[in-house]
N, C-alpha and C positions, 0 to 999 in steps of 0.2 A: 858562607858558613852553613852547612846542612843542619837542619833542626829535625829532631825526632818527634813523633806524636806525644811522647811523654815530657817534652821540654816545658818547663814552667817559665813564664815571662812576667815581668813587672815593669811598670812605667818608672822612668827616672823621676826623682822628687821635684824637679823643676818643670815638669810637663803639666800643661793645662789643656783641656779640650772642651769644645762646645759644638753644638749643631747650629747651622744656619740654613734654613730651608731644607733642601735635600742633600746638603753637603756638610762636611765637618771641618773644623779648624783645629789644628794641633799647634800649640805654642810652646816653644822651648824658651823659657824665661831667661835662662842663663845667657844666651846669646841673641835673643830676640828673633830667632828663626820661626817663620810661620809656614806650616804645611796645610794646603787645602786638599781635602780628600773626599772621596765619594761616600755615599750612605753606608755601604757595606764596610768600608774601611773604618769609618768612625765608630760604627757599632762594634767592630772587632776590638778597637782600642778601649771603648767603654767597658767591655767585658773583662779586660785584663786586670787581674787583682793579685797576682803573685801566688794564687792558690789553684787556679785551673791550668791544666796543661793544654797543649795545642789540640789534642784529640777531644777534650771536653769542650773547648771553644768551638771546634768544628761542629760537634753535636748540637750545640745551642744555635749556631747560625743556620744549620740545616733545617731546624724547626721554623726559622723565620724567613728563609729565602729558598726559592725553588732552584736548586742547582745540584749537579752531580757531586757525590761525596768526594770522590777522588780528585776532581777538579778543584773543589773548594779547599780540601786539605793541602794540595800542592800550592794553590794561590796564597793561602794563609801563611804557609811556611816561607814562601818567597817574600811576601810582604813583611813578615816579622823580621826576616834577615835584613831587609832594607831599612826597617825602623831601628834595628840594632846598630846598623852602620851610621845612622843619623843621630845616634845617642838619644833616641826617644824611648827605647826599650832596653832592658838587660835580661839576661838569663838568671833565674832564681835558682840557687842551690837547693836541691831537694833533700 
């Protein structure tokens, strides 16, 4: 599912996340699935609030991590699509 820079995302209501050292843990309470993710991935999830679009999330992460904008934008869109398929995220109607 291709996402655009203006796509708004939100976490499903049964999702909980936390940091452990330099990794993150995402828990889907409904089915008990646990995802272990890297530092950038958990920061991305922490920033998702249903009000920021992918472009805004990219801007925030560019201030925190040294990475090429195009690479980051592509990686975030791909990761967001993966999280949508795992029922962690959904697209918010704008």
